[in-house]
N, C-alpha and C positions, 0 to 999 in steps of 0.2 A: 728863183727870180732874183733874190738878193745877191747871190754869188755872181750872176751874170752882170748885174749893175756894177758890182765891185770890180769885175774884170774890165769893164769898159772904162771906168772912171779912175782906175788906180793911178795913172800918171797925172791926170788932171788934179787929183786930190793932193798930190805931192808938189803942186805948183810948177811942174816941168812942162815946157812948151816946145822945145826943139830937141833934135836927135843928139846934139852934142851934150846937152844937159842930162838927157836920159842915159847916155853912155857913162858919163861921169858918176851918176847916181848908182847905176848898176855895178860899177867897179869899186864903189867906196862905201855905200851905206851898209852898216852891219858886217863889214868885211874885215877879217883879221889878217889874211895873207892872200896874195895872188902870185902864182907862178905860171907863166911868165907875164907879168903885168903889162909891160910895154908891147909885147907881141900880141896879147889879147886886145889891147886898146887899138892897136894899128889895124887889126883884122876887122874890128867892129866899125872903126871909122871908114874903112874901105868898103863897108856894107857887104862883107862876105856873110852868107847865110851859114851860121855855125850850128853844129849838133851839140846841144847842151844836155849833159847827162846828169841824172840824179837817180840813185838807187835807194830803196827803203826795204828793209827786211820786215815782213809781217810777223814780228814776235808777239804782237798783241793785236786785238781787233780795232783799236782806236788810234788815230793820229793826234798827238797833242800839239799845242801851239809852238812848242820848241822845235818840233819837226816842221811845222808849218812855216817857220821863218825861211826855210830852204825853198818851200813852194812859192812864197812871196818873191824870193829872188828869181826863181824861174819865170814868174809872171813878168818881171821887168824885161827879161830876155825875150819872152814870147811877144811882148808888146813892141819890141824892136825888130820883130820879123824872123827871129831865129827858131830853129826846129828843136823843140823840147823832146827828149827821149827819157821816158820814165820807166825804170826797171823795178819790178816787184821781185825781191830776192827770195823766191819760194825755195830755191835750192840752198842758198847761203843761210837762210833762217834756220835750217836744220843743223847747222854747224854753230852759229852764233858768233857775232863779231866781238872780239875781246878788247877792242880799242880802249874802253874805259872800265874794264871789269877787273876786280881784284881776286876773282876766283872763277873757275869754270862755270859756264852757264849750263843749265839743263837742256839737253837736246830735245828739240820739238819733233813731233811725228808729222808725217805728211798730212794727216787728217787735221791736226791742230793748225798747221800752216794754212791749209785750205780754208778752214773756218775763219781764221784771222784776216785773210786777204779778201774775203767775200765782198766787203763794202768799201775797199780801199779807193777804187776809182770814183765812187760817188763823193767820198770825202775830198779827194784831190780836186774834183770838179767844183768844189766850193771856191777855189782860187783860180785854177787854170781853165782855159777853154779846152776841155778834154777832147773835143772833136778834132783839134789840131795837134794833139799830143800823140807821139809814137810810143806805144806801150808794149813792153816785153816782160816775160817772166824769165829769169836767168837759168831756169831748168832747160830752156830751149836749147842752150849750148853746153851748159856745165854737165848735164846728165849724160851727154854723149861723149865726154872725155874718157879715153881709155887709160889704163894704168901706165902705158907708155907715154901718153900725152902728159899726164900728171908728173911723171918723172922728168920729162923734158922741160916742163915749166919750172920745176923745183931746182933743176941743175944750174939755173942762172942766178940763184940766190943762196945765201949761206945761213946756217943756223944762228950765227952771231948777229947777222942783220936783224933777224926776227926777235931774238931774245934781248937784244940791247934796246928795243923800244921801251919807253918808260915803264908802263905797267907790267910788262913781262920781266923786266929787270928787277922791279920791286918784288914780284912774286918769287923770282928765282932766289933773291937774297933772303927772303923770309921763309923759304922752304915750302911755299904754296905750290901745289902741282900745276903744271902747264901741259895741257893736252897736245899731242902731235897734230890733231885735227885743227886746233886753234892756230897753229903756225901756217896752215894752208889757207886760212881765210883771206889774208891780203892778196894771195895769188888769184883766188877766185874772183875777188872784187876787181882786181886789175885786169883779169881776162874779160870781164864784162865790157871794159872800155875797148878792148881789141875787137870783140864780137860786134859791137855797134858802131865802131869807128868814131869814137867821141872826139870832138874838138875841145870841149871844155867839160870838166867834171866839178860839180858843186857838192860840198859836204860840210859838216861841222868841223871846227878846228881839231876836235879829238880824232877826226878821221884822216888827218894830214899824212900819216905814215901810209895808209892804204891808198890814198890818192896818188902819192908819189910812186908807189909800186905800179899803178896803172900806166904812168908815163914810161917807166922802164920796160914794161911788157909790150907797149906799143912800139918802142924802139926795136925790140927784139923781133917784132913782126913786120919791120920795115914800114911802119906807119909813122906819121908825124905825131910826136908826143903831145898829148892833150895839155892844155893850160889848166891850172888848178885854181879854184876859188874856195878858200876855207873861211867859213863864216864864224862870227862870234857865237859863243854858247849862251843860251838862255837858261837862267837859273829857275828852279822851281819856286813856288810862292813862299817857301820858307828859307830861301837862300841857298839850299843845297842843290845838287844836280837834279834836274827834273826827272822823276822816276815814278812809275805807276806803283811800284812796291812801297814807296814812301808816302803815297797819297798826296803829293804836292804838285800834281799835274792839272792842267786845264785842257780837256780834250775839245777838239773843234766840233764834236757832236754833242757836247754838253748842252743842256737846256739853257735858254737865254738867262733865266734868273739864277741858275746855278753858276754859270760862267761869270756873271756880274758879281755874285757874292764871293766867289773864290778870288777874283781880282781885287776886291775891296779888302780882303784879308791878307793880302801879300805884304811883305816887308817894305817899308818906305824907301829903303836904299835901292830897291829894284825898279823904281818908277821910271827913271830915265832909260834904263836898259830895255824895258818893255815897250816904251814909246818908240825907241829906235828900231827894235827888231820886229815888233808885232803890229805896228800900225804903219801907215804911209802918210802921216801928216808931213807938211813941208819941212825941209831942213831948217829954215829960218825959225819956225815955231819950236823945233827941237832945241835950238840954241837959247831961245827965250825961256823955255821950261828949265833948262839947265841953269841958267842965270838966276831964275826965281828961286830954285831950290838952294843954290849955293848962298844966296843973299837972304834966304829965309823970308821971302816976301809973300809966300803963299802957303796955305795949309796943305800938307801932303794929302790929306783926305780929299780935298777938293780936286786935286790933280788925279787921284785914283778914280774918282767918279768920272772925270773926263776920259781917262784911259779905258776904264771898263766900258763906257758907252761906245768908244771908238772900236774896240775889239769885238764886242758883241755885235755891233753894226756890220762888221765884215762878214760874220758867219750867219747872222739871223736877220739883217736888215735894220734900218734906222728906227722903224716903228717899234719893233720888238725890243730893241736896245732901250728906247725911251720907256717902254712899259716895264722892263726889267729894273730900270732905275727907280721908277715909282714904287714898284713892289719892294725893292730893297729899303727905300725910305719908310714905307708903311711898316715893315717888320722890325727894322733896326732903329729907326729914329722915333717912330710913333709907338713902338712896342705893341703892335697889333698882329693878329694872326694873318697869314697869307690869304689872298682872295680865294685861291684854289688849293685845297689840301687833299692829298691822296687818302683814300679810305681803305681800311682793313677790317675784316670780320673777325670777331673774337667770340667764341661760343662759351668759354668758361665763365662761371659765375664768380669765381675767385681765382687769382693767379699771382704768383710771385712777380714782382716788378721786373726782375731780370728776364724771366721767361716772357713777360709781356713785350718787352722791348725787342726781343729776338723774334717773337711770333709776328709782330707788326712790321718787321723788317727795318726797324730803326737802327738796329745794330746787327752785325754779322755773328756775334758770339756773346755768350754770357760774360766772358772776361771783359770785352769792350763795354758791355752794359754796366758792369760793376764799376769799372773805371769812371765812366761818365756820371754815375750816381754819386760816387765819392767826391767827384769834382764839382758836385752841385750843378751839373749841366743838364739835368733831366727835370722837366716840368710836366705836370698833369693839370690841365685846365688852369694854367698860369701859376700853379703852386710848385715851388722847388721841392724836389725829393732828395733826401740825403741818406736814407736807410735802405740799403740794398736787400734787406731781409723782409721788407714791407710786402704785405699782401694787398692786392688791388682788386676792387670789384668793378670790372669794366661796364660802362653804360653807353648806350647809343648816343653819339654826338660828342663824347669825351675826346678832347684834343691832347695828344701827347707830343712833347718836343724833346729832342735829344741833340745836344750840341747847339750850334747857332742857327743851322739852316734846315734841320730835318724835322718835319711835322707829319703826323698821321692822325686821322680822325677815325674813331671806332664806329663802324656801321652796324 
């Protein structure tokens, strides 16, 4: 219900009332580069119904808000009446996009890809009206390519073109292996555009090379080359690239209170970037926020609370966003335990504190548990623990805390 309300209200919330303003917003907000901008603007102003393509490889089961910035951009086009074409890269996920990688990715199996993509459409439906979206898996056409077809595609490009892209060039100079399969990835992504006859392809700025290949492949196929919209990149909460392996991601399926807490822990310098890319507050307000930050007229913490409430509201609704804010204040300002704490059964009468943290699922490993204890980030019934060799006698109702947001009650 919350996602449907968001879908209906997105343009109204941005303070946009007419098509001209909507077009300008779609072409500019959060956008790093457009090829060909004038051509795309003209087609939009002439009310052509365009096929807007976005492909996502299911390399993991959850879509994070960095990816969701592209879905928000698609929503702007959808609200203008254009046809959204969403491609799940079940074939390309088995190769792995090397656009931002400093080493070869581990190849995924078909079964891993199948599991990862299981809930993708329900996640995409949090932002887009999925009933109006044309959905494809790129195995529909890529799995049917013959060796002759692949050779034909490859003959129009050179090894130099592929290796001279920034990350390949760095790996080449550093002697880091580059797989031949990685060189084919841009061709497959480009062929997706041919297969669905894309008018526009949207992607992150790190995807620009692949997006341009799509234009070239359409020319080879006697199609009008797609226009390209490369979006600004959203950093992870710690300022590095958003990456699941670094733990700095916010997934759109995160619980409301977890999402709120993660946003409150982000670096202050990311506030404006998150407001621009992850919310749809009016442009005028964005400028006011920017000015207040530059002039130091507002506490960044207050802005982060506003930001967190906005973002949580998109994926969980306003009421749950308000509840998440109250819960955050209860735990971090008033230093109280959360209203709802997950419970775990512990049968041992005595247990080492590291084993206890792992057993109650507060940590994934004893190594992580030891690190947290040494950092004095572990509490039992409000008392800080610093001895990783300590033996604990678990009791019913005992509350364990690890880090800032992880709680468990012994049942």
